[in-house]
C-alpha positions as a printed Julia matrix, in Angstrom:
115×3 Matrix{Float64}:
 148.19   63.63  106.61
 145.65   62.41  104.12
 144.71   64.08  100.88
 141.32   65.17  102.37
 142.97   66.91  105.31
 145.3    68.8   102.99
 142.39   69.85  100.79
 140.41   71.04  103.81
 143.29   73.18  105.06
 144.07   74.71  101.69
 140.48   75.45  100.69
 139.68   79.16  100.48
 136.24   80.73  100.44
 134.95   81.54   97.0
 135.0    85.15   95.89
 131.21   85.43   96.3
 131.42   84.31   99.95
 134.3    86.69  100.59
 132.41   89.55   98.91
 129.22   88.99  100.95
 131.21   88.98  104.23
 132.76   92.35  103.34
 129.34   93.71  102.35
 127.92   92.77  105.76
 130.77   94.54  107.55
 130.22   97.67  105.47
 126.47   97.7   106.15
 127.09   97.57  109.91
 129.35  100.61  109.68
 126.88  102.4   107.39
 124.11  101.97  109.98
 126.03  103.94  112.61
 125.5   107.2   110.72
 121.86  106.45  109.92
 119.26  108.11  112.15
 116.7   105.86  113.77
 114.24  105.84  116.66
 116.24  105.31  119.83
 115.08  102.72  122.35
 116.69  104.67  125.19
 115.27  108.17  124.67
 112.54  107.71  122.02
 113.98  110.36  119.68
 115.71  110.03  116.31
 119.49  110.15  116.25
 122.45  108.06  115.12
 122.78  104.52  116.43
 125.74  105.47  118.63
 124.63  105.22  122.28
 126.99  107.98  123.32
 124.98  110.41  121.15
 121.79  109.58  123.08
 120.66  112.25  125.59
 119.4   109.48  127.92
 122.76  107.72  128.1
 124.15  108.08  131.6
 120.83  109.37  133.01
 118.52  107.57  135.44
 114.89  106.71  134.66
 112.44  108.49  136.97
 110.03  105.53  136.86
 112.22  102.5   137.62
 115.42  104.31  138.66
 117.54  102.18  136.3
 120.24  103.82  134.16
 120.43  104.85  130.49
 116.8   105.47  129.5
 113.99  107.95  130.03
 110.67  107.13  131.68
 108.79  107.71  128.39
 110.36  104.53  126.96
 110.59  102.58  130.25
 109.61   98.92  129.95
 109.56   98.23  133.67
 106.76   96.15  135.18
 106.3    98.71  137.95
 105.26  101.38  135.48
 101.59  102.1   136.05
  99.47  103.05  133.12
  96.82  105.7   133.42
  93.71  104.08  134.75
  90.31  105.32  133.8
  87.55  104.73  136.29
  83.88  104.66  135.56
  81.52  105.87  138.25
  77.91  104.82  138.29
  75.54  106.89  140.39
  72.77  104.96  142.05
  69.81  107.03  143.19
  68.61  105.8   146.55
  65.34  106.75  148.1
  66.1   107.8   151.66
  62.51  108.26  152.76
  61.16  106.08  155.56
  57.91  105.53  153.77
  57.2   102.19  152.23
  55.42  102.16  148.93
  52.46   99.84  148.59
  50.25   99.03  145.69
  46.67   98.62  146.78
  43.45   98.02  145.01
  39.94   98.47  146.25
  37.3    95.98  145.38
  33.6    96.67  145.66
  31.2    93.82  146.08
  27.45   94.12  146.38
  25.69   91.45  148.38
  21.96   91.86  148.69
  22.14   95.5   147.87
  24.85   96.06  150.52
  28.17   97.5   149.41
  31.28   95.82  150.85
  34.71   97.36  150.28
  37.89   95.42  150.87
  41.52   95.67  150.02
């Protein structure tokens, strides 16, 4: 064995690295008791899935387990569609509308009317 290999084996993490690793472990355990919005039921409760009222239930939208339809992310979920209706007024009469004008011309004192 070389001196570098011995040093690598015997090297310990510094106290600051060891302290930060313990702090991360503690924060994970502290989060379990903290209430948060649940991705399975949509309500606030502890992070523990077994506390969730949706755990073990089946979604009524996609029929997959462990979530309610209010938080379902399935592609088959249809959003409410609003439809706009435009009413077109149609004239059902059989009459055709014409625009006509009447011209009067006088030729040698004789009145001539034409369309």
